[in-house]
C-alpha positions in Angstrom: 0.0 0.0 0.0 1.3 3.4 -1.0 0.3 6.4 1.1 0.2 10.2 0.7 -1.6 13.3 1.6 -2.0 17.1 1.5 0.3 19.7 3.0 -1.7 20.1 6.3 -2.5 16.4 6.7 -6.3 16.8 6.7 -6.6 14.7 3.5 -4.8 11.3 3.3 -5.0 8.7 0.6 -3.9 5.2 -0.1 -3.1 3.6 -3.4 -3.6 -0.2 -3.5 -0.3 -1.0 -5.2 2.9 -2.6 -3.8 5.6 -0.2 -5.3 5.8 3.5 -5.8 4.5 4.4 -9.3 6.8 5.6 -12.0 6.1 9.3 -12.7 6.4 11.9 -15.4 7.0 15.6 -15.4 4.7 17.9 -17.2 6.4 21.2 -18.2 3.3 22.9 -19.8 2.4 26.5 -18.7 -0.8 25.3 -17.1 1.1 22.9 -14.8 3.7 25.7 -14.1 0.9 28.0 -13.0 -1.0 25.3 -11.0 2.1 24.5 -9.0 4.0 27.8 -9.0 7.0 25.7 -10.0 8.9 24.6 -13.1 6.8 21.5 -13.7 4.2 19.2 -12.2 5.2 15.6 -11.2 2.4 13.2 -11.8 1.6 9.5 -11.5 -1.1 7.7 -13.4 -3.0 5.4 -11.1 -6.1 3.2 -11.7 -9.0 5.2 -10.2 -10.3 2.1 -8.4 -7.0 1.7 -6.5 -7.1 5.2 -5.0 -8.9 5.8 -1.7 -9.1 9.3 -0.3 -10.2 10.4 3.2 -10.7 13.9 4.5 -12.3 17.2 3.3 -12.0 17.0 -0.5 -13.1 20.0 -2.6 -14.0 19.3 -6.2 -13.5 21.7 -9.2 -14.7 20.8 -12.7 -13.0 22.4 -15.6 -14.4 21.9 -19.1 -12.5 22.7 -22.3 -13.4 21.9 -25.9 -12.2 18.3 -25.7 -12.5 17.2 -22.1 -13.8 17.7 -18.6 -11.1 17.6 -15.9 -12.3 17.0 -12.3 -9.7 18.4 -9.8 -9.6 17.3 -6.2 -8.1 19.6 -3.5 -7.8 19.4 0.3 -10.7 21.5 1.6 -8.4 22.8 4.4 -5.0 23.7 2.8 -6.2 23.6 -0.8 -3.3 21.4 -1.9 -4.2 19.7 -5.2 -4.1 15.9 -4.7 -5.3 14.4 -8.0 -7.6 14.7 -11.0 -9.5 12.6 -13.4 -10.6 13.6 -16.9 -13.0 12.3 -19.6 -10.1 11.5 -22.0 -8.8 8.9 -19.6 -11.7 7.1 -18.0 -10.8 5.1 -14.9 -7.4 6.8 -14.5 -6.4 9.2 -11.7 -3.6 11.6 -12.1 -2.0 11.9 -8.7 0.2 14.8 -7.8 3.4 12.8 -7.1 4.7 15.4 -4.6 1.9 14.4 -2.3 3.2 10.9 -1.9 4.8 10.2 1.5 7.9 8.9 -0.1 8.2 11.3 -3.0 11.9 11.5 -2.6 12.1 7.9 -3.8 10.2 8.4 -7.1 11.7 7.6 -10.5 10.8 10.3 -13.1 10.8 8.3 -16.4 9.3 10.8 -18.9 8.9 14.5 -19.6 6.0 16.1 -21.5 5.5 19.5 -23.0 9.2 20.1 -23.0 8.8 22.9 -25.5 7.8 25.0 -22.5 10.3 23.8 -19.9 12.3 26.3 -17.9 15.6 26.6 -19.7 17.6 26.0 -16.5 15.8 22.6 -16.2 17.9 19.9 -17.9 15.9 17.1 -19.5 18.0 14.0 -19.0 19.4 12.4 -22.2 17.8 9.0 -22.9 14.6 9.7 -20.9 11.5 9.7 -23.2 10.3 13.3 -23.7 7.9 15.0 -26.0 7.7 18.8 -27.0 3.9 18.7 -26.6 1.4 16.1 -25.5 2.6 12.5 -26.3 0.3 9.9 -27.8 -1.3 8.3 -24.7 0.0 4.9 -25.6 3.6 6.2 -25.8 3.4 7.8 -22.3 1.8 4.6 -20.8 4.6 2.6 -22.5 7.3 4.9 -20.8 5.6 4.6 -17.4 5.3 0.8 -17.6 8.6 -0.1 -19.3 
């Protein structure tokens, strides 16, 4: 069982898997603005393996091609995960909320056309200048 939670500890979650998930960094401007940082570190997790307890606030964002449902801690407003209509059954967990985030393996980078120039994208790690084909990202995360 993998565990994590928000900044203040009011929301805690468990992922019913045995090992830390492999993660990817998204360098798009939306993620930079969401996090206030250079990128967002994310893990794809089957929605039915994720259990969250605590005061969760939900925000729905609809664009021309999908609806994204964001989940935040209702106390500290840390973003914990989201789902979207383009990936049914998949939760996108904010990997920095994992209890053992220092042990994560970042195996892919997306939207690198927008990365901060001081961030070095490691050679040999799969990366895409924009959104990758979904099957390519899944392949990188499961290789």
